[in-house]
Biopython code that builds the backbone (N, CA, C, O; Angstrom):
import numpy as np
from Bio.PDB.StructureBuilder import StructureBuilder

atoms = [
    (1, "MET", "N", (-26.652, -12.833, -5.611)),
    (1, "MET", "CA", (-25.897, -13.957, -6.101)),
    (1, "MET", "C", (-25.705, -14.950, -4.956)),
    (1, "MET", "O", (-25.339, -14.569, -3.844)),
    (2, "ARG", "N", (-25.952, -16.196, -5.236)),
    (2, "ARG", "CA", (-25.826, -17.248, -4.226)),
    (2, "ARG", "C", (-24.357, -17.638, -4.058)),
    (2, "ARG", "O", (-23.553, -17.515, -4.982)),
    (3, "ASP", "N", (-24.029, -18.112, -2.853)),
    (3, "ASP", "CA", (-22.661, -18.552, -2.595)),
    (3, "ASP", "C", (-22.231, -19.672, -3.530)),
    (3, "ASP", "O", (-21.071, -19.729, -3.937)),
    (4, "ASP", "N", (-23.167, -20.574, -3.877)),
    (4, "ASP", "CA", (-22.777, -21.679, -4.760)),
    (4, "ASP", "C", (-22.427, -21.189, -6.164)),
    (4, "ASP", "O", (-21.724, -21.881, -6.900)),
    (5, "GLU", "N", (-22.899, -20.027, -6.534)),
    (5, "GLU", "CA", (-22.579, -19.476, -7.851)),
    (5, "GLU", "C", (-21.187, -18.841, -7.880)),
    (5, "GLU", "O", (-20.598, -18.661, -8.947)),
    (6, "ARG", "N", (-20.682, -18.512, -6.721)),
    (6, "ARG", "CA", (-19.357, -17.885, -6.681)),
    (6, "ARG", "C", (-18.343, -18.694, -5.871)),
    (6, "ARG", "O", (-17.260, -18.200, -5.557)),
    (7, "PHE", "N", (-18.692, -19.927, -5.536)),
    (7, "PHE", "CA", (-17.840, -20.761, -4.690)),
    (7, "PHE", "C", (-16.407, -20.855, -5.210)),
    (7, "PHE", "O", (-15.464, -20.628, -4.453)),
    (8, "GLU", "N", (-16.232, -21.181, -6.476)),
    (8, "GLU", "CA", (-14.884, -21.359, -7.031)),
    (8, "GLU", "C", (-14.080, -20.067, -6.978)),
    (8, "GLU", "O", (-12.883, -20.081, -6.688)),
    (9, "VAL", "N", (-14.735, -18.969, -7.256)),
    (9, "VAL", "CA", (-14.046, -17.676, -7.202)),
    (9, "VAL", "C", (-13.685, -17.334, -5.760)),
    (9, "VAL", "O", (-12.612, -16.790, -5.500)),
    (10, "MET", "N", (-14.570, -17.649, -4.829)),
    (10, "MET", "CA", (-14.276, -17.407, -3.417)),
    (10, "MET", "C", (-13.021, -18.171, -3.000)),
    (10, "MET", "O", (-12.152, -17.622, -2.323)),
    (11, "ARG", "N", (-12.931, -19.429, -3.402)),
    (11, "ARG", "CA", (-11.761, -20.246, -3.046)),
    (11, "ARG", "C", (-10.497, -19.685, -3.687)),
    (11, "ARG", "O", (-9.447, -19.633, -3.046)),
    (12, "ALA", "N", (-10.590, -19.269, -4.937)),
    (12, "ALA", "CA", (-9.420, -18.690, -5.608)),
    (12, "ALA", "C", (-8.957, -17.434, -4.876)),
    (12, "ALA", "O", (-7.759, -17.237, -4.676)),
    (13, "LEU", "N", (-9.896, -16.590, -4.481)),
    (13, "LEU", "CA", (-9.533, -15.357, -3.785)),
    (13, "LEU", "C", (-9.023, -15.624, -2.371)),
    (13, "LEU", "O", (-8.326, -14.789, -1.796)),
    (14, "ASP", "N", (-9.367, -16.779, -1.810)),
    (14, "ASP", "CA", (-8.795, -17.170, -0.518)),
    (14, "ASP", "C", (-7.302, -17.470, -0.661)),
    (14, "ASP", "O", (-6.516, -17.181, 0.241)),
    (15, "GLN", "N", (-6.919, -18.047, -1.794)),
    (15, "GLN", "CA", (-5.545, -18.498, -2.002)),
    (15, "GLN", "C", (-4.637, -17.481, -2.701)),
    (15, "GLN", "O", (-3.427, -17.473, -2.478)),
    (16, "LEU", "N", (-5.209, -16.642, -3.529)),
    (16, "LEU", "CA", (-4.385, -15.728, -4.334)),
    (16, "LEU", "C", (-3.473, -14.790, -3.536)),
    (16, "LEU", "O", (-2.363, -14.515, -3.994)),
    (17, "PRO", "N", (-3.883, -14.286, -2.371)),
    (17, "PRO", "CA", (-2.957, -13.396, -1.665)),
    (17, "PRO", "C", (-1.608, -14.052, -1.383)),
    (17, "PRO", "O", (-0.563, -13.442, -1.607)),
    (18, "GLN", "N", (-1.626, -15.288, -0.896)),
    (18, "GLN", "CA", (-0.341, -15.920, -0.616)),
    (18, "GLN", "C", (0.287, -16.561, -1.847)),
    (18, "GLN", "O", (1.507, -16.531, -2.003)),
    (19, "VAL", "N", (-0.531, -17.142, -2.725)),
    (19, "VAL", "CA", (0.024, -17.809, -3.901)),
    (19, "VAL", "C", (0.641, -16.791, -4.855)),
    (19, "VAL", "O", (1.782, -16.961, -5.284)),
    (20, "ALA", "N", (-0.084, -15.759, -5.185)),
    (20, "ALA", "CA", (0.440, -14.751, -6.107)),
    (20, "ALA", "C", (1.121, -13.622, -5.339)),
    (20, "ALA", "O", (2.268, -13.276, -5.625)),
    (21, "GLY", "N", (0.428, -13.057, -4.379)),
    (21, "GLY", "CA", (0.968, -11.897, -3.670)),
    (21, "GLY", "C", (2.288, -12.160, -2.979)),
    (21, "GLY", "O", (3.293, -11.519, -3.287)),
    (22, "ALA", "N", (2.294, -13.104, -2.041)),
    (22, "ALA", "CA", (3.509, -13.368, -1.264)),
    (22, "ALA", "C", (4.594, -14.030, -2.096)),
    (22, "ALA", "O", (5.766, -13.672, -1.982)),
    (23, "SER", "N", (4.219, -14.992, -2.931)),
    (23, "SER", "CA", (5.228, -15.689, -3.741)),
    (23, "SER", "C", (5.933, -14.731, -4.691)),
    (23, "SER", "O", (7.159, -14.754, -4.808)),
    (24, "PHE", "N", (5.166, -13.898, -5.363)),
    (24, "PHE", "CA", (5.771, -12.950, -6.297)),
    (24, "PHE", "C", (6.558, -11.873, -5.558)),
    (24, "PHE", "O", (7.611, -11.443, -6.028)),
    (25, "ALA", "N", (6.056, -11.436, -4.405)),
    (25, "ALA", "CA", (6.780, -10.431, -3.620)),
    (25, "ALA", "C", (8.129, -10.981, -3.169)),
    (25, "ALA", "O", (9.150, -10.300, -3.272)),
    (26, "THR", "N", (8.129, -12.206, -2.673)),
    (26, "THR", "CA", (9.377, -12.827, -2.229)),
    (26, "THR", "C", (10.366, -12.927, -3.380)),
    (26, "THR", "O", (11.543, -12.602, -3.225)),
    (27, "THR", "N", (9.892, -13.373, -4.524)),
    (27, "THR", "CA", (10.759, -13.483, -5.696)),
    (27, "THR", "C", (11.294, -12.112, -6.100)),
    (27, "THR", "O", (12.472, -11.974, -6.428)),
    (28, "TRP", "N", (10.430, -11.101, -6.077)),
    (28, "TRP", "CA", (10.844, -9.749, -6.440)),
    (28, "TRP", "C", (11.964, -9.263, -5.517)),
    (28, "TRP", "O", (12.974, -8.740, -5.989)),
    (29, "PHE", "N", (11.788, -9.434, -4.195)),
    (29, "PHE", "CA", (12.814, -8.983, -3.252)),
    (29, "PHE", "C", (14.114, -9.761, -3.431)),
    (29, "PHE", "O", (15.197, -9.180, -3.360)),
    (30, "ARG", "N", (14.017, -11.067, -3.663)),
    (30, "ARG", "CA", (15.233, -11.864, -3.888)),
    (30, "ARG", "C", (15.996, -11.360, -5.107)),
    (30, "ARG", "O", (17.205, -11.133, -5.046)),
    (31, "LEU", "N", (15.283, -11.188, -6.210)),
    (31, "LEU", "CA", (15.941, -10.748, -7.443)),
    (31, "LEU", "C", (16.496, -9.335, -7.327)),
    (31, "LEU", "O", (17.497, -9.002, -7.962)),
    (32, "ALA", "N", (15.852, -8.512, -6.523)),
    (32, "ALA", "CA", (16.319, -7.139, -6.308)),
    (32, "ALA", "C", (17.465, -7.085, -5.302)),
    (32, "ALA", "O", (18.067, -6.031, -5.096)),
    (33, "GLY", "N", (17.766, -8.226, -4.675)),
    (33, "GLY", "CA", (18.846, -8.265, -3.692)),
    (33, "GLY", "C", (18.488, -7.607, -2.373)),
    (33, "GLY", "O", (19.370, -7.190, -1.622)),
    (34, "ILE", "N", (17.212, -7.513, -2.095)),
    (34, "ILE", "CA", (16.759, -6.891, -0.846)),
    (34, "ILE", "C", (16.486, -8.008, 0.153)),
    (34, "ILE", "O", (15.460, -8.684, 0.090)),
    (35, "ARG", "N", (17.413, -8.182, 1.064)),
    (35, "ARG", "CA", (17.352, -9.295, 2.008)),
    (35, "ARG", "C", (16.408, -9.035, 3.177)),
    (35, "ARG", "O", (15.782, -9.967, 3.684)),
    (36, "ARG", "N", (16.300, -7.806, 3.601)),
    (36, "ARG", "CA", (15.467, -7.496, 4.766)),
    (36, "ARG", "C", (14.551, -6.299, 4.500)),
    (36, "ARG", "O", (14.774, -5.214, 5.037)),
    (37, "PRO", "N", (13.529, -6.495, 3.678)),
    (37, "PRO", "CA", (12.569, -5.404, 3.499)),
    (37, "PRO", "C", (11.821, -5.186, 4.815)),
    (37, "PRO", "O", (11.746, -6.087, 5.650)),
    (38, "THR", "N", (11.281, -4.010, 4.990)),
    (38, "THR", "CA", (10.443, -3.822, 6.175)),
    (38, "THR", "C", (9.169, -4.637, 5.986)),
    (38, "THR", "O", (8.808, -5.006, 4.868)),
    (39, "ARG", "N", (8.512, -4.903, 7.074)),
    (39, "ARG", "CA", (7.257, -5.649, 7.003)),
    (39, "ARG", "C", (6.251, -4.905, 6.123)),
    (39, "ARG", "O", (5.527, -5.520, 5.340)),
    (40, "GLN", "N", (6.214, -3.583, 6.258)),
    (40, "GLN", "CA", (5.267, -2.798, 5.460)),
    (40, "GLN", "C", (5.635, -2.815, 3.980)),
    (40, "GLN", "O", (4.748, -2.879, 3.128)),
    (41, "GLU", "N", (6.916, -2.760, 3.663)),
    (41, "GLU", "CA", (7.337, -2.864, 2.260)),
    (41, "GLU", "C", (6.888, -4.198, 1.668)),
    (41, "GLU", "O", (6.413, -4.255, 0.534)),
    (42, "TYR", "N", (7.043, -5.262, 2.442)),
    (42, "TYR", "CA", (6.644, -6.588, 1.970)),
    (42, "TYR", "C", (5.134, -6.643, 1.751)),
    (42, "TYR", "O", (4.666, -7.162, 0.737)),
    (43, "ARG", "N", (4.384, -6.111, 2.698)),
    (43, "ARG", "CA", (2.917, -6.093, 2.562)),
    (43, "ARG", "C", (2.497, -5.342, 1.301)),
    (43, "ARG", "O", (1.661, -5.820, 0.534)),
    (44, "GLU", "N", (3.078, -4.176, 1.097)),
    (44, "GLU", "CA", (2.702, -3.364, -0.068)),
    (44, "GLU", "C", (3.059, -4.059, -1.377)),
    (44, "GLU", "O", (2.294, -4.005, -2.340)),
    (45, "ARG", "N", (4.208, -4.704, -1.413)),
    (45, "ARG", "CA", (4.613, -5.431, -2.619)),
    (45, "ARG", "C", (3.676, -6.623, -2.835)),
    (45, "ARG", "O", (3.256, -6.875, -3.964)),
    (46, "ALA", "N", (3.348, -7.353, -1.777)),
    (46, "ALA", "CA", (2.432, -8.495, -1.891)),
    (46, "ALA", "C", (1.057, -8.028, -2.367)),
    (46, "ALA", "O", (0.442, -8.677, -3.212)),
    (47, "ALA", "N", (0.580, -6.921, -1.838)),
    (47, "ALA", "CA", (-0.720, -6.386, -2.257)),
    (47, "ALA", "C", (-0.692, -6.002, -3.730)),
    (47, "ALA", "O", (-1.654, -6.256, -4.456)),
    (48, "ARG", "N", (0.392, -5.399, -4.174)),
    (48, "ARG", "CA", (0.519, -4.994, -5.577)),
    (48, "ARG", "C", (0.482, -6.211, -6.502)),
    (48, "ARG", "O", (-0.189, -6.186, -7.534)),
    (49, "HIS", "N", (1.194, -7.264, -6.140)),
    (49, "HIS", "CA", (1.202, -8.473, -6.973)),
    (49, "HIS", "C", (-0.146, -9.185, -6.926)),
    (49, "HIS", "O", (-0.591, -9.731, -7.935)),
    (50, "PHE", "N", (-0.791, -9.184, -5.780)),
    (50, "PHE", "CA", (-2.128, -9.774, -5.670)),
    (50, "PHE", "C", (-3.097, -9.030, -6.588)),
    (50, "PHE", "O", (-3.870, -9.654, -7.315)),
    (51, "GLU", "N", (-3.053, -7.703, -6.553)),
    (51, "GLU", "CA", (-3.930, -6.913, -7.426)),
    (51, "GLU", "C", (-3.671, -7.223, -8.896)),
    (51, "GLU", "O", (-4.609, -7.330, -9.685)),
    (52, "ALA", "N", (-2.413, -7.366, -9.258)),
    (52, "ALA", "CA", (-2.080, -7.675, -10.654)),
    (52, "ALA", "C", (-2.641, -9.035, -11.054)),
    (52, "ALA", "O", (-3.158, -9.191, -12.160)),
    (53, "ALA", "N", (-2.544, -10.011, -10.171)),
    (53, "ALA", "CA", (-3.083, -11.340, -10.466)),
    (53, "ALA", "C", (-4.599, -11.291, -10.614)),
    (53, "ALA", "O", (-5.176, -12.048, -11.395)),
    (54, "CYS", "N", (-5.229, -10.418, -9.879)),
    (54, "CYS", "CA", (-6.689, -10.313, -9.929)),
    (54, "CYS", "C", (-7.200, -9.639, -11.196)),
    (54, "CYS", "O", (-8.402, -9.658, -11.457)),
    (55, "LEU", "N", (-6.326, -9.054, -11.974)),
    (55, "LEU", "CA", (-6.766, -8.455, -13.234)),
    (55, "LEU", "C", (-7.419, -9.492, -14.138)),
    (55, "LEU", "O", (-8.254, -9.147, -14.974)),
    (56, "ALA", "N", (-7.051, -10.745, -13.981)),
    (56, "ALA", "CA", (-7.668, -11.815, -14.774)),
    (56, "ALA", "C", (-9.171, -11.900, -14.511)),
    (56, "ALA", "O", (-9.931, -12.338, -15.374)),
    (57, "LEU", "N", (-9.591, -11.489, -13.339)),
    (57, "LEU", "CA", (-11.015, -11.536, -13.008)),
    (57, "LEU", "C", (-11.821, -10.545, -13.836)),
    (57, "LEU", "O", (-13.036, -10.688, -13.974)),
    (58, "GLU", "N", (-11.155, -9.554, -14.378)),
    (58, "GLU", "CA", (-11.842, -8.554, -15.193)),
    (58, "GLU", "C", (-12.138, -9.059, -16.607)),
    (58, "GLU", "O", (-12.712, -8.329, -17.416)),
    (59, "THR", "N", (-11.757, -10.281, -16.905)),
    (59, "THR", "CA", (-12.028, -10.825, -18.238)),
    (59, "THR", "C", (-13.480, -11.256, -18.401)),
    (59, "THR", "O", (-13.908, -11.576, -19.510)),
    (60, "PHE", "N", (-14.241, -11.268, -17.310)),
    (60, "PHE", "CA", (-15.666, -11.544, -17.446)),
    (60, "PHE", "C", (-16.290, -10.387, -18.224)),
    (60, "PHE", "O", (-15.982, -9.226, -17.955)),
    (61, "PRO", "N", (-17.155, -10.687, -19.173)),
    (61, "PRO", "CA", (-17.731, -9.634, -20.020)),
    (61, "PRO", "C", (-18.544, -8.608, -19.223)),
    (61, "PRO", "O", (-19.063, -8.907, -18.147)),
    (62, "ASP", "N", (-18.640, -7.420, -19.760)),
    (62, "ASP", "CA", (-19.474, -6.372, -19.168)),
    (62, "ASP", "C", (-20.918, -6.578, -19.611)),
    (62, "ASP", "O", (-21.469, -5.795, -20.385)),
    (63, "GLU", "N", (-21.504, -7.631, -19.111)),
    (63, "GLU", "CA", (-22.897, -7.960, -19.403)),
    (63, "GLU", "C", (-23.640, -8.095, -18.085)),
    (63, "GLU", "O", (-23.045, -8.388, -17.048)),
    (64, "GLU", "N", (-24.931, -7.879, -18.137)),
    (64, "GLU", "CA", (-25.764, -7.905, -16.938)),
    (64, "GLU", "C", (-25.609, -9.207, -16.147)),
    (64, "GLU", "O", (-25.561, -9.176, -14.918)),
    (65, "ARG", "N", (-25.532, -10.332, -16.827)),
    (65, "ARG", "CA", (-25.473, -11.610, -16.108)),
    (65, "ARG", "C", (-24.178, -11.785, -15.317)),
    (65, "ARG", "O", (-24.114, -12.637, -14.431)),
    (66, "TYR", "N", (-23.153, -10.999, -15.618)),
    (66, "TYR", "CA", (-21.889, -11.075, -14.890)),
    (66, "TYR", "C", (-21.719, -9.932, -13.885)),
    (66, "TYR", "O", (-20.713, -9.877, -13.178)),
    (67, "ALA", "N", (-22.670, -9.043, -13.818)),
    (67, "ALA", "CA", (-22.541, -7.854, -12.965)),
    (67, "ALA", "C", (-22.358, -8.215, -11.496)),
    (67, "ALA", "O", (-21.530, -7.615, -10.811)),
    (68, "ALA", "N", (-23.113, -9.179, -11.008)),
    (68, "ALA", "CA", (-23.028, -9.537, -9.587)),
    (68, "ALA", "C", (-21.659, -10.113, -9.235)),
    (68, "ALA", "O", (-21.074, -9.748, -8.215)),
    (69, "ILE", "N", (-21.151, -11.006, -10.069)),
    (69, "ILE", "CA", (-19.851, -11.610, -9.759)),
    (69, "ILE", "C", (-18.738, -10.575, -9.875)),
    (69, "ILE", "O", (-17.789, -10.600, -9.091)),
    (70, "LYS", "N", (-18.840, -9.675, -10.832)),
    (70, "LYS", "CA", (-17.829, -8.631, -10.959)),
    (70, "LYS", "C", (-17.871, -7.678, -9.762)),
    (70, "LYS", "O", (-16.832, -7.213, -9.295)),
    (71, "GLY", "N", (-19.070, -7.393, -9.275)),
    (71, "GLY", "CA", (-19.188, -6.580, -8.069)),
    (71, "GLY", "C", (-18.570, -7.275, -6.867)),
    (71, "GLY", "O", (-17.906, -6.651, -6.040)),
    (72, "TYR", "N", (-18.802, -8.581, -6.788)),
    (72, "TYR", "CA", (-18.201, -9.368, -5.707)),
    (72, "TYR", "C", (-16.678, -9.318, -5.805)),
    (72, "TYR", "O", (-16.005, -9.100, -4.798)),
    (73, "PHE", "N", (-16.123, -9.518, -7.011)),
    (73, "PHE", "CA", (-14.670, -9.462, -7.208)),
    (73, "PHE", "C", (-14.105, -8.166, -6.659)),
    (73, "PHE", "O", (-13.156, -8.158, -5.875)),
    (74, "ARG", "N", (-14.710, -7.076, -7.091)),
    (74, "ARG", "CA", (-14.168, -5.760, -6.736)),
    (74, "ARG", "C", (-14.209, -5.514, -5.231)),
    (74, "ARG", "O", (-13.248, -5.008, -4.652)),
    (75, "GLY", "N", (-15.324, -5.873, -4.601)),
    (75, "GLY", "CA", (-15.427, -5.697, -3.154)),
    (75, "GLY", "C", (-14.451, -6.576, -2.397)),
    (75, "GLY", "O", (-13.799, -6.133, -1.452)),
    (76, "ARG", "N", (-14.360, -7.809, -2.817)),
    (76, "ARG", "CA", (-13.457, -8.750, -2.147)),
    (76, "ARG", "C", (-12.003, -8.343, -2.358)),
    (76, "ARG", "O", (-11.196, -8.418, -1.431)),
    (77, "LEU", "N", (-11.668, -7.917, -3.560)),
    (77, "LEU", "CA", (-10.309, -7.462, -3.850)),
    (77, "LEU", "C", (-9.923, -6.318, -2.916)),
    (77, "LEU", "O", (-8.838, -6.318, -2.334)),
    (78, "ARG", "N", (-10.819, -5.350, -2.779)),
    (78, "ARG", "CA", (-10.535, -4.203, -1.912)),
    (78, "ARG", "C", (-10.326, -4.649, -0.464)),
    (78, "ARG", "O", (-9.402, -4.185, 0.204)),
    (79, "ARG", "N", (-11.185, -5.550, 0.017)),
    (79, "ARG", "CA", (-11.050, -6.038, 1.401)),
    (79, "ARG", "C", (-9.738, -6.795, 1.597)),
    (79, "ARG", "O", (-9.066, -6.621, 2.614)),
    (80, "GLU", "N", (-9.376, -7.628, 0.635)),
    (80, "GLU", "CA", (-8.129, -8.397, 0.741)),
    (80, "GLU", "C", (-6.912, -7.474, 0.736)),
    (80, "GLU", "O", (-6.004, -7.640, 1.550)),
    (81, "VAL", "N", (-6.892, -6.515, -0.164)),
    (81, "VAL", "CA", (-5.758, -5.579, -0.234)),
    (81, "VAL", "C", (-5.653, -4.786, 1.063)),
    (81, "VAL", "O", (-4.562, -4.631, 1.612)),
    (82, "ASP", "N", (-6.777, -4.287, 1.550)),
    (82, "ASP", "CA", (-6.760, -3.536, 2.809)),
    (82, "ASP", "C", (-6.238, -4.398, 3.951)),
    (82, "ASP", "O", (-5.458, -3.931, 4.780)),
    (83, "GLY", "N", (-6.670, -5.659, 3.995)),
    (83, "GLY", "CA", (-6.211, -6.575, 5.041)),
    (83, "GLY", "C", (-4.716, -6.861, 4.946)),
    (83, "GLY", "O", (-4.031, -6.943, 5.965)),
    (84, "ILE", "N", (-4.216, -7.012, 3.736)),
    (84, "ILE", "CA", (-2.780, -7.239, 3.551)),
    (84, "ILE", "C", (-2.000, -6.032, 4.053)),
    (84, "ILE", "O", (-1.042, -6.184, 4.810)),
    (85, "ILE", "N", (-2.399, -4.845, 3.642)),
    (85, "ILE", "CA", (-1.694, -3.611, 4.019)),
    (85, "ILE", "C", (-1.718, -3.399, 5.533)),
    (85, "ILE", "O", (-0.734, -2.937, 6.110)),
    (86, "ARG", "N", (-2.830, -3.732, 6.171)),
    (86, "ARG", "CA", (-2.953, -3.554, 7.627)),
    (86, "ARG", "C", (-2.315, -4.685, 8.428)),
    (86, "ARG", "O", (-2.278, -4.623, 9.656)),
    (87, "GLY", "N", (-1.811, -5.720, 7.749)),
    (87, "GLY", "CA", (-1.176, -6.828, 8.460)),
    (87, "GLY", "C", (-2.153, -7.842, 9.005)),
    (87, "GLY", "O", (-1.828, -8.574, 9.939)),
    (88, "GLU", "N", (-3.344, -7.902, 8.441)),
    (88, "GLU", "CA", (-4.379, -8.808, 8.932)),
    (88, "GLU", "C", (-4.407, -10.154, 8.208)),
    (88, "GLU", "O", (-5.145, -11.053, 8.608)),
    (89, "ASN", "N", (-3.620, -10.298, 7.161)),
    (89, "ASN", "CA", (-3.573, -11.572, 6.438)),
    (89, "ASN", "C", (-2.428, -12.392, 7.032)),
    (89, "ASN", "O", (-1.256, -12.117, 6.775)),
    (90, "GLN", "N", (-2.781, -13.394, 7.823)),
    (90, "GLN", "CA", (-1.776, -14.162, 8.549)),
    (90, "GLN", "C", (-0.831, -14.937, 7.632)),
    (90, "GLN", "O", (0.329, -15.157, 7.980)),
    (91, "GLU", "N", (-1.314, -15.346, 6.479)),
    (91, "GLU", "CA", (-0.441, -16.057, 5.537)),
    (91, "GLU", "C", (0.645, -15.134, 4.989)),
    (91, "GLU", "O", (1.796, -15.546, 4.845)),
    (92, "ILE", "N", (0.289, -13.914, 4.690)),
    (92, "ILE", "CA", (1.285, -12.944, 4.212)),
    (92, "ILE", "C", (2.310, -12.684, 5.312)),
    (92, "ILE", "O", (3.510, -12.619, 5.047)),
    (93, "GLU", "N", (1.835, -12.537, 6.537)),
    (93, "GLU", "CA", (2.733, -12.286, 7.666)),
    (93, "GLU", "C", (3.689, -13.458, 7.872)),
    (93, "GLU", "O", (4.870, -13.251, 8.149)),
    (94, "LYS", "N", (3.190, -14.683, 7.741)),
    (94, "LYS", "CA", (4.052, -15.865, 7.872)),
    (94, "LYS", "C", (5.093, -15.910, 6.763)),
    (94, "LYS", "O", (6.254, -16.241, 7.003)),
    (95, "ARG", "N", (4.671, -15.574, 5.553)),
    (95, "ARG", "CA", (5.608, -15.597, 4.424)),
    (95, "ARG", "C", (6.698, -14.543, 4.608)),
    (95, "ARG", "O", (7.856, -14.779, 4.263)),
    (96, "TYR", "N", (6.332, -13.390, 5.146)),
    (96, "TYR", "CA", (7.342, -12.365, 5.423)),
    (96, "TYR", "C", (8.355, -12.892, 6.439)),
    (96, "TYR", "O", (9.564, -12.807, 6.225)),
    (97, "ASP", "N", (7.848, -13.437, 7.545)),
    (97, "ASP", "CA", (8.742, -13.965, 8.583)),
    (97, "ASP", "C", (9.677, -15.026, 8.014)),
    (97, "ASP", "O", (10.871, -15.032, 8.311)),
    (98, "ARG", "N", (9.139, -15.908, 7.207)),
    (98, "ARG", "CA", (9.949, -16.969, 6.606)),
    (98, "ARG", "C", (11.034, -16.375, 5.697)),
    (98, "ARG", "O", (12.177, -16.831, 5.703)),
    (99, "TYR", "N", (10.665, -15.366, 4.928)),
    (99, "TYR", "CA", (11.646, -14.758, 4.022)),
    (99, "TYR", "C", (12.781, -14.093, 4.795)),
    (99, "TYR", "O", (13.950, -14.338, 4.497)),
    (100, "VAL", "N", (12.461, -13.261, 5.778)),
    (100, "VAL", "CA", (13.539, -12.554, 6.479)),
    (100, "VAL", "C", (14.336, -13.490, 7.389)),
    (100, "VAL", "O", (15.508, -13.231, 7.663)),
    (101, "ASP", "N", (13.718, -14.565, 7.857)),
    (101, "ASP", "CA", (14.437, -15.510, 8.719)),
    (101, "ASP", "C", (15.298, -16.497, 7.935)),
    (101, "ASP", "O", (16.395, -16.852, 8.365)),
    (102, "TYR", "N", (14.791, -16.940, 6.778)),
    (102, "TYR", "CA", (15.477, -18.012, 6.047)),
    (102, "TYR", "C", (15.895, -17.639, 4.633)),
    (102, "TYR", "O", (16.673, -18.362, 4.010)),
    (103, "GLY", "N", (15.394, -16.527, 4.120)),
    (103, "GLY", "CA", (15.771, -16.035, 2.808)),
    (103, "GLY", "C", (15.355, -16.900, 1.688)),
    (103, "GLY", "O", (15.621, -16.580, 0.530)),
]
sb = StructureBuilder()
sb.init_structure("model")
sb.init_model(0)
sb.init_chain("A")
sb.init_seg("    ")
for serial, (resi, resn, name, xyz) in enumerate(atoms, 1):
    if name == "N":
        sb.init_residue(resn, " ", resi, " ")
    sb.init_atom(name, np.array(xyz, "f"), 0.0, 1.0, " ", f" {name:<3s}", serial, name[0])
structure = sb.get_structure()
Protein backbone atom coordinates (compact mmCIF):
# COMPACT_ATOMS: atom_id res chain seq x y z
CA MET A 1 0.00 0.00 0.00
CA ARG A 2 1.36 3.40 -0.97
CA ASP A 3 1.65 6.23 1.54
CA ASP A 4 -0.68 8.39 -0.55
CA GLU A 5 -3.38 5.75 -0.16
CA ARG A 6 -3.21 5.93 3.61
CA PHE A 7 -2.20 9.58 4.08
CA GLU A 8 -5.46 10.70 5.72
CA VAL A 9 -5.49 7.74 8.09
CA MET A 10 -1.85 8.37 8.98
CA ARG A 11 -2.68 11.97 9.91
CA ALA A 12 -5.70 10.89 11.96
CA LEU A 13 -3.58 8.37 13.86
CA ASP A 14 -0.99 11.09 14.50
CA GLN A 15 -3.63 13.18 16.27
CA LEU A 16 -5.90 10.62 17.93
CA PRO A 17 -3.63 9.81 20.90
CA GLN A 18 -3.83 13.34 22.23
CA VAL A 19 -7.23 14.33 20.83
CA ALA A 20 -9.09 11.24 22.03
CA GLY A 21 -6.68 9.55 24.41
CA ALA A 22 -5.46 12.47 26.51
CA SER A 23 -8.62 14.58 26.28
CA PHE A 24 -10.89 11.74 27.34
CA ALA A 25 -8.45 10.60 30.04
CA THR A 26 -8.31 14.10 31.51
CA THR A 27 -12.09 14.36 31.49
CA TRP A 28 -12.39 10.92 33.09
CA PHE A 29 -10.01 11.83 35.93
CA ARG A 30 -11.75 15.18 36.50
CA LEU A 31 -15.18 13.58 36.71
CA ALA A 32 -13.85 10.84 38.98
CA GLY A 33 -12.40 13.51 41.28
CA ILE A 34 -8.87 12.18 40.87
CA ARG A 35 -6.68 15.25 41.00
CA ARG A 36 -3.26 13.61 40.93
CA PRO A 37 -3.22 10.29 39.10
CA THR A 38 0.18 8.72 38.70
CA ARG A 39 1.84 9.26 35.37
CA GLN A 40 1.40 5.56 34.59
CA GLU A 41 -2.31 5.64 35.50
CA TYR A 42 -2.76 8.57 33.13
CA ARG A 43 -0.88 6.79 30.34
CA GLU A 44 -2.95 3.64 30.73
CA ARG A 45 -6.22 5.58 30.76
CA ALA A 46 -5.13 7.59 27.68
CA ALA A 47 -4.16 4.38 25.87
CA ARG A 48 -7.53 2.81 26.72
CA HIS A 49 -9.45 5.80 25.34
CA PHE A 50 -7.25 5.94 22.25
CA GLU A 51 -7.95 2.25 21.58
CA ALA A 52 -11.68 2.85 21.98
CA ALA A 53 -11.57 5.73 19.49
CA CYS A 54 -9.72 3.51 17.03
CA LEU A 55 -12.57 1.01 16.97
CA ALA A 56 -14.08 3.22 14.27
CA LEU A 57 -11.26 2.08 12.00
CA GLU A 58 -12.68 -1.43 12.11
CA THR A 59 -15.71 -0.27 10.13
CA PHE A 60 -13.81 -0.89 6.90
CA PRO A 61 -15.29 -4.05 5.37
CA ASP A 62 -13.54 -7.41 5.60
CA GLU A 63 -12.77 -7.44 1.90
CA GLU A 64 -9.48 -8.01 0.12
CA ARG A 65 -9.22 -4.42 -1.12
CA TYR A 66 -9.25 -3.15 2.48
CA ALA A 67 -6.87 -5.76 3.90
CA ALA A 68 -3.74 -3.62 3.58
CA ILE A 69 -5.22 -0.57 5.28
CA LYS A 70 -6.69 -2.69 8.07
CA GLY A 71 -3.30 -4.31 8.59
CA TYR A 72 -1.75 -0.86 8.76
CA PHE A 73 -4.36 0.25 11.33
CA ARG A 74 -3.68 -2.69 13.58
CA GLY A 75 0.10 -2.34 13.46
CA ARG A 76 0.02 1.39 13.98
CA LEU A 77 -2.50 1.09 16.82
CA ARG A 78 -0.24 -1.39 18.62
CA ARG A 79 2.82 0.86 18.19
CA GLU A 80 0.94 3.94 19.42
CA VAL A 81 -0.46 2.16 22.48
CA ASP A 82 2.95 0.73 23.35
CA GLY A 83 4.50 4.19 22.99
CA ILE A 84 1.86 5.77 25.22
CA ILE A 85 2.34 3.13 27.93
CA ARG A 86 6.14 3.48 27.81
CA GLY A 87 5.94 7.29 28.03
CA GLU A 88 7.26 7.87 24.51
CA ASN A 89 4.34 10.00 23.29
CA GLN A 90 5.41 13.53 24.17
CA GLU A 91 1.93 14.98 23.66
CA ILE A 92 0.45 12.59 26.22
CA GLU A 93 3.26 13.46 28.64
CA LYS A 94 2.60 17.20 28.17
CA ARG A 95 -1.12 16.71 28.73
CA TYR A 96 -0.42 14.81 31.95
CA ASP A 97 1.87 17.58 33.21
CA ARG A 98 -0.72 20.21 32.35
CA TYR A 99 -3.47 18.29 34.15
CA VAL A 100 -1.57 17.73 37.40
CA ASP A 101 -0.12 21.25 37.38
CA TYR A 102 -3.25 23.20 36.43
CA GLY A 103 -6.15 20.76 36.76
